[in-house]
C-alpha positions, -999 to +999 in steps of 0.1 A: +071+316+185+092+309+155+080+281+132+107+261+116+103+239+086+109+202+091+135+189+067+140+151+066+171+134+053+171+110+023+169+079+045+138+092+064+122+103+031+127+068+017+110+052+047+082+078+047+075+073+010+073+035+013+048+039+042+028+066+025+025+046-008+009+018+012-012+036+038-008+013+068+022-010+070+040-030+097+075-020+107+090-055+099+076-051+063+093-017+060+126-033+072+123-062+047+112-041+018+139-015+022+165-039+033+172-019+065+181-029+100+154-028+126+172-001+146+176+021+116+139+019+107+129+025+143+151+056+144+136+070+112+101+062+125+108+079+159+121+110+141+091+111+117+066+106+145+082+134+166+079+157+135+042+148+132+046+131+099+034+097+110+015+079+137+020+044+150+002+018+171+011-016+185+000-047+165-004-084+172+009-116+156+045-107+162+042-079+136+056-051+158+042-017+154+021-005+124+025+030+110+007+054+087+013+089+075-005+120+088-016+148+065+017+166+072+036+134+063+018+130+030+025+166+021+061+165+034+069+133+014+055+148-018+031+120-025+008+141-047-029+132-045-025+103-021-047+109+009-037+105+045-051+075+064-079+082+088-064+081+123-065+057+140-073+032+112-099+005+118-086-030+128-097-044+094-078-016+076-047-025+097-050-062+090-054-056+053-025-031+053-002-056+070-009-082+043-005-058+014+026-043+031+044-077+030+036-082-007+049-047-014+080-055+007+087-086-014+083-066-047+105-038-034+132-062-022+133-078-056+136-044-073+103-047-090+083-016-101+050-016-081+021+007-074-003+005-045-040+009-047-037+043-033-015+053-062-036+035-088-067+054-075-052+086-088-058+072-124-089+050-118-099+051-154-067+033-164-064+008-136-098-001-123-115-033-134-153-036-138-168-063-117-202-078-121-223-075-089-258-086-079-271-052-091-250-040-120-213-033-121-187-018-098-150-011-103-122-026-083-085-018-080-058-043-072-041-039-038-008-038-057+002-037-094+036-053-099+056-052-131+079-081-140+112-073-158+100-070-194+062-069-191+042-040-204+012-047-182+015-054-144+003-083-125-025-077-100-021-086-063-051-089-041-050-095-004-082-114+004-094-127+037-116-153+021-148-141+038-168-135+007-197-156-005-188-181-032-211-166-059-197-131-051-161-144-053-169-160-087-181-127-101-149-109-089-127-136-104-146-133-137-138-096-138-101-102-133-101-129-159-116-105-184-090-079-175-062-104-181-077-115-214-079-079-225-042-074-216-047-048-189-030-071-164-008-101-170-019-122-140-038-122-107-022-134-075 
């Protein structure tokens, strides 16, 4: 049996890189972020799925399918140290990914420079913010870092379900406040 190398076109690579940067994302967010027609995105996704580069699952709330890259997709897209999503992702991972995906789609649609938490994790020392906890400190990355036109530091975007205790939420917000005051981030949204 002859093994042939899978070569994707520039459109498919653009779609796969957007998905891979985020981890798990809904197809409508891909469409909106890349300003592509639904049929075009579905065609790219079908081709990428057939090549083994991504996997998909149905989703609820009118969000259409959700997609994520496989190990082959991460390697084929040239995303460096970004890891593949565990397949299939947990429902909480999917719900969080859908929220973050829409924020990234808005940033991408507005031609803003942005990085996902998956990309920021490759340089944790630079991007992680120390947060006070009940027992010591921990570090947290934003779900997205988005740069405005002339800003040196990015704004931090957090997708939060609101299920945390009030005292815990207060400590997290204090950590972000300190990061903004130190100039590491310009704002928190």
